[in-house]
C-alpha positions in Angstrom: 67.6 176.9 57.6 67.7 179.8 60.2 70.7 180.0 62.3 68.5 179.9 65.5 66.7 176.8 64.7 70.1 174.8 64.2 70.9 175.9 67.4 67.7 175.0 69.1 67.9 171.3 67.5 71.3 170.6 68.8 70.4 171.6 72.3 67.6 169.4 72.5 69.8 166.8 71.1 72.4 167.4 74.0 69.2 167.6 76.7 68.3 164.1 75.3 71.5 162.8 75.6 72.6 163.9 79.1 68.9 162.5 80.3 69.4 159.1 78.4 72.8 158.9 80.5 71.2 159.1 83.7 69.3 156.2 83.5 70.5 153.3 84.7 72.0 150.6 82.6 70.2 147.4 83.3 67.1 149.2 83.4 63.7 147.4 81.1 61.4 148.9 78.8 58.4 147.2 76.6 55.9 148.4 74.1 54.1 146.8 70.9 54.2 147.2 67.5 52.4 146.0 64.3 53.7 144.6 61.4 51.5 143.7 58.5 52.7 140.1 57.2 51.7 137.3 54.5 50.7 133.9 56.4 49.3 131.7 53.4 47.1 131.2 50.5 45.3 129.2 48.6 42.8 129.1 45.5 39.2 126.7 45.6 38.9 125.4 42.2 37.2 122.3 40.4 40.0 121.7 38.9 42.6 121.5 41.5 40.0 119.2 43.6 39.2 116.3 41.1 41.0 113.4 41.2 40.8 112.1 38.3 41.2 115.3 35.9 39.1 113.5 33.0 36.0 113.7 34.4 36.0 117.4 34.3 35.9 118.8 30.9 35.2 122.3 29.5 32.6 123.3 26.7 33.6 125.5 23.9 31.9 128.4 25.8 34.3 127.9 29.0 32.0 126.4 31.2 32.5 123.2 32.9 30.8 119.5 32.6 31.3 116.3 34.7 31.9 113.6 32.3 31.6 109.9 34.0 32.4 106.6 32.0 32.6 103.4 33.7 31.4 99.4 33.4 28.6 99.1 35.7 28.3 95.2 34.8 29.9 92.8 33.1 27.5 90.1 32.7 30.1 86.8 31.5 27.6 85.4 29.2 30.5 83.4 27.6 31.7 81.7 30.7 27.7 80.5 31.1 27.0 79.6 27.5 30.2 78.0 26.3 30.6 75.9 29.6 31.2 72.1 28.0 30.5 69.7 31.2 32.4 66.3 31.5 31.5 63.4 30.0 32.7 59.8 29.9 32.4 57.6 27.5 32.3 53.7 28.3 31.8 50.5 26.8 32.6 46.8 27.4 34.1 44.4 24.4 34.0 41.3 24.8 33.2 38.1 22.6 29.6 38.7 22.8 29.7 42.2 21.8 32.6 41.8 19.4 31.1 42.2 16.0 32.5 39.6 14.1 33.5 40.4 10.2 30.7 39.3 7.8 31.7 35.9 5.8 30.0 35.3 2.7 30.0 32.1 0.9 28.9 31.0 -2.3 27.1 27.4 -3.5 26.4 26.7 -6.6 24.9 22.9 -7.7 24.3 22.9 -11.8 22.2 21.0 -13.7 24.9 18.1 -14.7 25.6 17.6 -10.7 21.5 17.2 -10.1 21.4 14.7 -12.8 25.1 12.6 -11.5 23.4 12.7 -8.3 20.0 11.4 -9.3 21.7 8.9 -10.7 23.0 7.0 -7.2 19.2 6.7 -6.0 16.9 4.4 -7.7 14.0 6.6 -7.8 15.8 9.1 -9.6 17.9 7.2 -12.0 15.3 7.7 -14.8 15.6 11.5 -14.4 19.1 11.7 -14.3 19.7 9.4 -17.3 17.0 11.3 -18.9 18.8 15.1 -18.8 22.1 13.8 -19.1 21.2 11.5 -22.4 19.5 14.9 -24.0 21.9 17.3 -23.0 21.2 20.0 -25.7 17.8 19.1 -26.7 14.5 21.1 -27.2 12.1 18.4 -24.6 9.8 18.7 -21.8 11.5 18.2 -18.8 9.2 15.5 -16.3 8.1 16.5 -12.3 10.9 15.9 -9.8 10.9 15.2 -6.0 13.6 14.0 -3.5 16.4 14.8 -4.6 19.6 15.5 -2.8 22.8 17.3 -3.3 26.2 16.3 -1.9 27.6 19.3 0.8 29.5 22.1 0.0 32.0 22.3 2.3 33.7 25.8 3.5 36.3 26.5 5.9 36.9 29.4 8.0 39.6 29.0 9.9 40.7 32.9 10.2 37.5 33.1 12.0 38.1 30.9 15.3 37.9 27.2 15.7 34.1 26.7 17.6 31.9 29.1 19.4 28.5 29.2 20.8 26.6 31.7 19.6 24.5 34.4 21.3 23.5 36.0 18.2 23.8 35.7 14.2 22.3 34.8 11.1 22.7 33.6 7.5 21.1 35.5 4.6 20.9 33.7 1.4 19.8 35.1 -2.0 19.1 31.6 -3.9 19.4 32.8 -8.1 17.5 29.7 -9.9 19.3 29.8 -13.7 17.7 26.5 -14.3 14.6 26.1 -16.9 12.4 24.7 -14.4 10.7 26.4 -11.3 12.4 25.1 -7.5 9.2 24.3 -5.6 10.9 22.9 -2.1 14.4 22.2 -0.6 16.0 22.6 2.6 18.6 24.8 3.5 21.0 23.2 6.1 24.1 24.7 7.5 26.2 21.8 9.5 29.3 21.7 11.2 31.7 19.5 9.1 33.6 17.8 12.5 30.7 16.4 14.1 27.5 17.2 11.4 25.5 18.9 14.3 23.2 21.5 12.7 24.2 24.7 12.9 20.6 26.3 10.9 18.2 25.3 8.2 15.7 26.8 6.1 12.6 25.0 4.4 11.8 27.1 1.3 8.2 28.8 1.9 7.8 29.7 -1.9 8.5 28.6 -4.9 12.0 29.6 -6.7 10.6 30.6 -10.3 13.2 30.1 -13.4 15.4 32.4 -14.3 14.2 34.3 -10.8 15.6 34.6 -7.2 14.6 35.0 -3.7 16.0 36.3 -0.2 15.5 34.4 2.7 17.8 33.9 6.6 18.7 31.0 8.6 18.7 31.9 11.8 21.9 30.5 13.7 21.8 32.0 17.4 22.6 29.8 20.0 24.3 27.1 18.2 27.2 26.5 18.2 29.4 26.8 14.8 32.9 26.0 14.0 35.4 27.5 11.2 34.5 24.1 9.3 31.0 24.3 7.6 29.0 22.1 5.5 26.6 23.7 3.2 23.3 20.9 2.3 20.3 20.9 -0.3 17.8 17.9 0.1 15.0 17.0 -0.7 14.3 19.8 -3.8 11.3 19.3 -6.3 10.3 20.7 -9.7 6.8 20.7 -10.7 9.1 20.1 -14.1 8.4 22.1 -17.1 4.5 21.7 -17.2 5.2 19.7 -20.8 6.5 22.5 -22.6 9.7 21.6 -24.3 12.5 23.5 -22.9 16.2 23.5 -23.5 18.3 20.7 -21.7 21.1 22.4 -20.4 23.3 20.4 -18.0 25.4 23.4 -17.1 22.8 25.7 -16.4 22.6 25.9 -12.2 21.3 26.8 -9.0 23.0 29.2 -7.1 23.2 30.5 -3.4 24.8 33.6 -1.9 24.9 33.1 1.5 26.4 36.1 4.4 27.1 35.0 7.9 26.2 38.0 9.7 25.6 39.7 12.9 28.0 37.1 14.7 28.4 37.6 18.7 29.6 34.4 20.8 29.1 33.4 24.6 32.0 31.7 24.3 34.9 30.6 21.7 37.7 28.4 20.9 39.6 30.7 18.8 43.0 30.9 16.9 42.6 34.8 16.3 44.6 35.6 12.9 45.8 39.3 12.6 42.8 41.0 12.3 40.6 44.1 13.5 38.4 42.4 16.6 37.0 46.0 17.3 36.0 48.2 14.0 32.9 50.9 15.4 32.2 54.3 14.6 29.8 56.3 17.1 28.4 59.1 18.3 28.1 60.1 22.1 25.5 63.1 22.8 25.5 65.1 25.2 22.3 67.1 26.8 23.4 71.0 27.6 20.2 72.5 28.7 18.5 73.4 25.8 22.0 74.4 23.9 23.2 72.4 21.2 26.4 73.1 20.0 28.2 71.9 16.2 31.6 73.3 16.9 33.9 74.2 19.8 37.7 75.0 19.8 39.1 74.1 23.0 41.4 76.6 24.5 42.1 73.8 27.2 41.0 69.8 28.1 42.0 66.5 28.3 40.8 63.0 27.2 42.0 60.6 29.2 41.6 57.0 28.4 41.0 54.2 30.8 41.5 50.6 29.2 40.9 47.0 31.1 41.1 43.9 28.8 41.4 40.3 29.6 41.9 39.1 26.5 45.0 36.6 26.6 46.8 38.7 23.2 48.7 42.0 22.9 45.6 44.5 21.5 46.5 47.1 19.7 43.9 50.4 20.1 43.8 52.7 17.4 41.0 55.6 18.9 40.3 58.7 16.6 38.4 61.6 18.1 36.2 62.5 14.2 36.4 65.6 13.7 38.8 66.9 16.0 42.0 68.2 14.0 44.8 70.5 15.5 46.3 73.9 14.7 48.4 72.3 12.2 45.1 70.1 10.5 46.2 66.9 12.3 43.5 64.9 13.4 43.3 63.5 17.4 44.6 60.0 17.0 45.8 57.7 19.7 47.4 54.3 19.2 48.0 52.7 22.4 49.1 48.8 23.1 47.8 46.8 25.9 49.7 44.2 26.8 48.2 40.3 27.1 46.3 39.4 29.9 47.8 36.6 32.2 45.0 33.4 32.6 42.1 34.8 34.7 43.3 38.1 35.0 43.5 41.1 33.8 45.7 44.4 32.5 45.0 48.2 33.0 46.2 51.3 30.9 45.8 54.9 31.6 46.5 57.4 29.2 45.8 61.2 29.4 45.6 63.0 25.9 46.0 67.0 26.5 43.1 68.3 23.9 44.3 72.5 24.3 43.9 73.8 20.8 41.9 71.0 19.4 39.0 72.4 17.0 36.1 69.6 17.9 33.1 68.8 15.9 29.8 68.4 17.6 27.9 67.3 14.2 28.3 63.6 14.7 29.6 61.3 12.0 26.5 62.3 9.3 26.7 66.4 10.4 23.3 66.2 11.7 23.4 66.7 15.4 24.5 68.5 18.3 26.5 68.1 21.0 27.7 65.3 19.8 31.4 63.8 19.9 32.4 61.1 17.2 34.8 58.1 18.1 36.1 55.6 16.0 37.9 52.4 17.7 40.0 50.0 16.2 41.0 46.8 18.0 44.1 44.6 16.6 45.1 41.3 17.5 48.5 40.1 15.9 47.8 36.5 15.6 50.3 34.0 18.1 49.2 30.9 16.1 48.0 29.4 19.7 44.0 28.2 20.2 42.4 30.1 23.3 39.2 29.7 25.1 37.2 32.8 25.3 34.0 33.2 27.5 31.5 36.1 27.8 34.0 37.1 31.1 36.7 38.1 28.9 36.2 41.3 27.7 38.0 44.6 27.0 36.7 47.4 28.8 37.3 51.0 27.4 36.0 54.3 28.9 37.4 57.8 27.6 36.4 60.5 29.4 36.8 63.9 28.1 37.1 66.2 31.1 37.8 70.6 31.6 37.4 71.6 28.5 37.7 75.6 28.4 36.2 76.3 25.3 38.1 79.7 23.1 35.2 79.4 20.6 31.7 77.7 20.5 28.8 77.9 17.4 25.5 76.2 17.5 22.4 77.5 19.5 23.4 78.8 22.8 19.9 78.2 24.0 18.1 80.8 26.9 19.3 82.4 29.8 17.9 84.9 31.8 20.9 86.4 33.9 20.3 88.9 37.1 23.2 91.1 38.3 21.9 92.7 41.4 25.3 94.7 43.1 26.7 97.6 43.9 29.6 99.9 42.4 31.2 103.4 43.3 30.0 106.5 42.4 32.8 108.5 43.3 33.1 110.9 40.4 30.9 113.5 42.3 33.2 113.2 45.4 34.9 117.1 44.4 31.9 117.8 46.7 32.4 116.7 50.0 28.2 117.5 51.3 25.5 119.2 50.5 23.1 118.5 47.4 22.6 120.2 44.3 19.4 121.1 41.7 21.0 120.6 38.4 19.7 122.0 35.2 20.1 119.1 33.0 21.7 115.6 32.9 22.3 113.6 29.9 23.0 110.2 30.8 22.9 106.5 28.7 23.5 103.4 29.1 25.4 101.4 26.2 25.9 97.9 26.5 27.9 95.7 24.7 27.0 92.9 23.4 30.4 90.5 22.5 28.1 87.3 22.2 26.4 86.2 19.1 22.8 86.0 20.7 20.0 88.2 20.4 18.8 89.4 23.8 16.9 91.8 26.2 18.1 93.7 29.1 15.5 95.6 32.1 16.5 97.6 34.8 14.4 96.5 37.3 16.0 99.0 39.9 18.2 101.4 39.8 19.4 103.4 42.9 21.5 106.6 44.2 23.1 106.6 48.2 24.1 109.4 49.6 25.8 109.5 52.7 24.6 112.9 53.3 21.2 112.8 51.8 19.9 109.1 51.6 18.9 107.7 48.4 16.8 108.1 45.6 15.1 105.0 43.4 15.1 105.6 39.7 12.1 106.2 37.9 9.8 106.5 35.5 9.3 104.3 32.1 12.8 103.0 31.3 12.5 101.1 34.2 11.5 97.7 34.0 11.6 98.2 29.9 12.6 95.5 27.6 15.9 97.0 25.9 16.7 95.2 22.6 19.8 94.1 22.5 21.5 93.3 18.7 24.3 89.9 18.5 28.2 90.3 17.5 29.2 89.5 14.7 31.7 87.1 13.5 35.1 87.3 11.4 36.5 89.2 13.0 34.5 89.6 16.3 32.6 93.0 16.5 30.7 93.4 19.4 27.5 95.0 19.0 26.8 98.3 20.6 23.4 99.3 22.0 22.8 102.8 23.9 19.8 103.6 25.8 19.1 107.0 27.0 17.8 108.1 30.4 16.9 111.8 30.6 14.2 113.7 32.5 11.6 112.9 30.4 12.0 109.2 30.6 12.9 109.2 34.5 13.8 111.5 37.4 17.6 111.1 36.7 18.2 115.0 38.1 16.9 114.0 41.6 18.8 110.8 41.9 22.4 112.8 41.0 21.3 115.3 42.6 21.8 114.3 46.2 25.1 113.5 44.8 25.2 109.5 45.6 28.4 107.9 46.0 27.4 104.7 45.3 24.8 103.2 42.7 22.8 99.8 43.5 21.3 98.3 40.6 19.2 95.3 39.6 19.7 94.5 36.3 18.0 91.4 34.0 19.8 90.5 31.1 17.6 87.5 28.7 19.0 85.8 25.8 17.4 84.6 22.3 14.1 85.7 23.9 12.1 84.1 20.7 14.4 80.9 20.4 17.1 79.6 17.7 16.4 82.4 15.2 19.7 82.6 14.7 19.6 79.0 13.1 22.7 77.8 15.0 25.0 80.0 13.9 25.2 81.5 17.7 28.5 81.9 18.8 30.5 83.0 21.6 34.5 83.4 22.5 35.6 82.4 25.9 36.4 86.3 26.5 33.3 87.7 25.4 31.0 89.3 27.7 28.1 91.6 27.6 29.3 94.9 29.3 27.1 97.3 30.4 28.9 100.7 31.5 26.9 104.0 32.8 27.9 107.5 30.9 26.7 110.6 32.0 27.7 114.4 31.3 26.4 116.7 33.8 27.0 120.5 32.9 27.8 122.6 35.8 24.7 124.7 36.0 23.0 124.3 38.8 21.8 126.1 42.4 23.8 124.9 45.8 22.5 123.5 48.8 24.9 123.3 51.4 27.6 121.8 48.7 30.6 121.6 50.3 34.3 121.8 48.7 37.0 121.3 50.4 41.0 122.3 49.8 44.2 121.3 52.4 47.2 123.9 52.3 50.3 125.2 54.3 49.9 127.2 56.9 53.0 127.7 58.9 53.8 131.5 60.3 57.5 130.5 60.7 58.3 131.1 56.9 56.9 134.3 57.1 61.0 135.4 58.1 59.3 136.6 61.3 60.9 135.9 65.2 58.1 134.0 66.2 59.2 134.3 69.5 58.2 137.7 70.4 54.0 137.0 68.7 52.1 138.1 71.9 48.8 138.3 69.9 47.5 139.7 66.9 44.7 139.7 63.8 44.8 137.4 61.2 42.8 138.8 58.2 41.2 135.9 56.2 40.6 137.4 52.6 38.6 135.9 49.8 38.2 137.0 46.0 35.2 134.6 45.3 34.1 135.0 41.8 31.9 131.7 42.3 28.0 133.4 41.3 27.0 131.4 45.1 27.8 132.8 48.6 29.8 130.5 50.5 30.5 130.2 54.6 34.1 130.0 55.3 35.4 127.3 57.8 39.5 127.1 58.9 40.9 124.2 60.8 44.8 124.1 61.4 46.9 121.0 61.9 50.1 120.5 63.2 52.4 118.7 61.8 50.9 115.3 62.9 47.5 115.9 61.5 46.3 117.0 64.8 43.9 119.5 64.7 45.4 122.8 66.8 43.1 125.2 66.4 39.9 126.5 64.5 40.6 129.6 63.2 36.8 130.0 61.5 34.0 128.9 61.5 31.4 130.0 59.1 32.2 133.0 58.0 29.9 134.5 55.3 31.1 135.6 52.1 29.1 136.8 49.5 29.6 135.1 45.7 30.2 137.1 42.7 28.2 139.2 40.3 26.8 138.1 37.4 27.2 140.5 34.8 23.7 140.5 31.9 25.5 137.4 30.1 25.0 135.2 33.7 28.6 135.1 34.0 30.7 136.6 36.4 33.6 138.9 35.6 35.6 139.9 38.5 35.6 138.7 41.9 34.1 139.4 45.1 36.5 140.5 47.5 35.6 140.2 51.5 38.0 140.6 54.5 37.0 138.8 57.5 39.7 139.8 60.6 39.8 137.6 63.1 41.7 138.1 66.5 43.8 135.5 68.3 44.6 135.7 71.6 48.1 135.3 73.2 46.6 132.1 75.0 45.3 130.9 70.9 48.8 132.4 69.2 50.5 129.9 71.2 48.4 126.8 69.3 48.6 129.2 66.0 52.6 128.7 66.3 52.4 125.1 65.9 49.9 124.9 62.6 51.5 123.4 59.6 48.5 122.9 57.7 44.9 124.2 57.2 42.0 122.9 56.2 39.9 124.9 54.3 36.5 123.9 53.9 33.7 126.2 51.9 29.8 125.6 52.3 28.4 126.9 48.8 24.6 128.3 49.3 22.7 129.7 46.4 20.0 132.4 47.2 17.2 133.2 44.8 18.9 136.6 43.9 21.3 134.5 42.2 19.2 132.8 39.4 19.9 134.0 35.7 17.2 134.3 34.0 15.5 132.0 36.3 17.5 129.5 35.3 20.7 128.2 37.6 24.0 129.2 36.7 26.6 128.3 35.1 29.9 127.4 36.5 33.1 127.9 33.8 36.7 127.2 34.1 37.8 130.5 35.5 36.0 130.4 38.2 37.7 130.5 41.6 37.2 131.1 45.3 40.8 132.5 46.4 41.7 132.3 49.9 44.7 134.6 51.9 45.7 135.3 54.9 47.7 137.9 56.2 48.9 139.0 60.2 49.3 142.4 62.3 51.1 140.9 65.1 51.6 142.2 68.2 55.2 141.9 69.4 56.9 142.5 72.8 60.2 144.0 72.8 63.2 144.3 75.0 65.6 147.4 75.5 68.2 148.2 78.0 69.1 151.6 79.2 
């Protein structure tokens, strides 16, 4: 540098110093300056906007698809099919209805006894002497009539003292072991004490030699005691009709009598130790057209009520036949009823938990349905006393089976038609806040998992997609109203039958339905079971947890045309965090810088919010940015950059300083030029819309000279 130039600079410096030193020290001067400062940034990507990341999938070519899996409806068929109504088993046992044990009486009269008895009557003395004299000889036996036998006594003290019978009869098998036929005879059953007749019978047909007949003596309406006489009189025979026969006084006539079906209206009884009731009976329920053979009870109760007027202690043994717990033990209940007071009753109440019991419903012979089998045994220990019992004395037993919730049931489940009309949220498209799309393709299917052992059909009577912004669209096409066959589950182990029914553009308008971006589906689904009746041959089954689950599964490739399709994102916006003294900022320019790799144009709106999420300013509304440009393979390789300067006045800057949050809304709209080979463009996993804000602020600077 030349010495002259140095000198000039030194002179200038001193001139400036002298000028400045001549100014007043407290005077102020203002001027503006510009600083380029980054404010905020965000990226609008589909993955960042999806709450449930499981619905957004990437294909092998990095294109994207939305995947939806949701249970549309669960028909709890089991809860309806295996419902067991409460049932009451009530019976009144009294002496009229008690089935008293059958009693067998054997009466045997030998030819010798007949001969001895004939000697007692002048008209038959000759016959009696003939039979005795020629015993062991072959001779013709003459005809005989009017013979009588001495009474044959029978004692039955263990049954009762006496009773008036409302029903009963004596079945007699008469066997003739004599060498001659019996033409006539009268058999009379007589009470020994007063010789009153209980019942009588006259032979209606001859009894051939060495043959037998069966007849009945009715005794209903009679008084009967525990000491009886069997009387045979008016016995006649044609003899041997001139033929020689062997006369053997040990030959005999035998009567085998069974006193049976005894029921009494009144009795004076000294009951011995015995079972006064012992019955096994079925109780069959009507459960619509269902015919069950087996139930496994998850819960339930057997309630026993007993009222007795019997003046003796009564021991009851109740068995629910074919009911076993998890250890294989039968369902038995032993109950003791105290002796009733004279003219009064005693009542007991017992509750039995039948949880865990497996119960046969096929009846005692295995051929019935919905049938409980019960065995009731009533036992009395003798007190050695005689009691007067009438029809007013009784044992009333009522069994209630209630609150049965089956784990499992088997048989024929009947036919049911169940209709489900309801709605379900369909929010997996809520990454798009509004607008609509035209989809290139949709792969959707109904899946039906049938956990019930029944065949069936399902019909989609209606499916309506509802959008808050775009109205509604009804599902159309041959899939609607079509009877879709569903197979039955298999058992041991339980394996639900999986059925799939595809809904696509060839059998429905599914693309239009989803194109409105619905947030709710309204459905009307009808399920029918056992349409063809009892095809399972009583092999239907159901568990309590069994159900028929209808799910909706969809795969939507993100190959779309967008119509006001809105994406929305929230990010931080706070200029005080830029290491800038914001107090001196007056106004400035905020630059909205975007990098759009989506092949769709968008309009950007930015709203600013304070720390309480109250709107403080709208930075921009509908700032247009261009979409990315696809290459020859219809894929965008580099984003399209755009810059939108936004002037902020001093008044607005006061509001901007309050901002802590920002919401960016991108409204995408496809243009005809953004089709690729005439098709909507695919969305790939690396597509983003980047948003950055920078600023050039004007400051007010204060200086003292």
